C-alpha positions in Angstrom: -3.3 35.6 10.4 -2.2 35.0 6.9 -3.3 31.8 5.3 -2.0 30.4 2.0 -4.0 28.0 -0.1 -3.2 24.4 0.5 -1.0 22.7 -1.9 -1.0 19.1 -3.0 2.4 17.5 -3.5 2.3 15.9 -6.9 6.0 15.2 -7.4 6.8 11.6 -6.5 3.2 10.5 -6.1 2.3 7.4 -8.1 -1.3 6.6 -8.5 -2.2 3.0 -9.4 -5.5 1.2 -9.8 -4.4 -2.4 -10.1 -6.8 -4.9 -11.7 -5.3 -8.1 -10.4 -3.9 -9.3 -7.1 -0.4 -9.5 -8.6 -0.5 -5.9 -9.8 -1.7 -4.7 -6.3 1.2 -6.5 -4.5 3.6 -5.3 -7.2 2.5 -1.7 -6.7 3.0 -2.1 -2.9 6.4 -3.7 -3.4 7.4 -0.7 -5.6 6.7 1.6 -2.7 9.1 -0.4 -0.5 11.8 -0.5 -3.2 11.5 3.2 -4.0 11.2 4.3 -0.4 8.3 6.6 -1.3 4.5 6.7 -0.9 1.9 6.0 -3.6 -1.8 5.9 -4.0 -3.1 2.3 -4.5 -6.8 1.6 -4.9 -7.5 5.2 -4.0 -5.7 4.9 -0.7 -2.4 6.7 0.1 0.1 4.0 1.3 3.3 5.1 3.0 6.5 3.2 3.3 5.8 1.9 6.8 2.4 0.5 5.8 3.7 -1.0 2.6 6.6 -2.8 4.4 4.1 -4.2 6.9 1.9 -5.5 4.1 4.8 -7.1 2.2 6.2 -8.7 5.4 2.8 -10.3 6.2 2.2 -11.3 2.6 5.6 -13.1 2.5 4.8 -15.0 5.7 1.5 -16.4 4.5 0.9 -19.7 2.7 -0.3 -19.7 -0.9 -4.0 -20.0 -0.2 -4.0 -17.1 2.4 -1.8 -15.0 0.1 -4.6 -15.1 -2.6 -7.2 -14.0 0.0 -5.0 -11.3 1.5 -4.0 -9.9 -1.9 -7.6 -9.8 -3.1 -8.5 -7.2 -0.3 -8.3 -3.5 -1.0 -5.1 -1.8 0.0 -6.7 -0.1 3.0 -8.0 -3.4 4.4 -4.6 -5.0 3.8 -2.9 -2.3 5.8 -5.4 -2.7 8.7 -5.0 -6.4 8.8 -1.2 -6.3 8.5 -1.0 -4.1 11.6 -3.3 -6.4 13.5 -1.2 -9.4 12.6 2.1 -7.7 13.4 1.1 -7.2 17.1 
């Protein structure tokens, strides 16, 4: 069996380490706008997860938006899928 070395797709991958809540949500909104995936807070976020996060974020009130946006991207995705059920 012939095995080729694994390759990492670098084209189109955006890596962001946002410092503030607004930058984190902005990076996730860019994923939805560009219909691509990106690495946010060290976690790869795909289009489906990003759209779920944005949908939940838009539905929350201001106080809960601040709490939700302060979470790391991986926790935001897990919580968004729990709330979508």
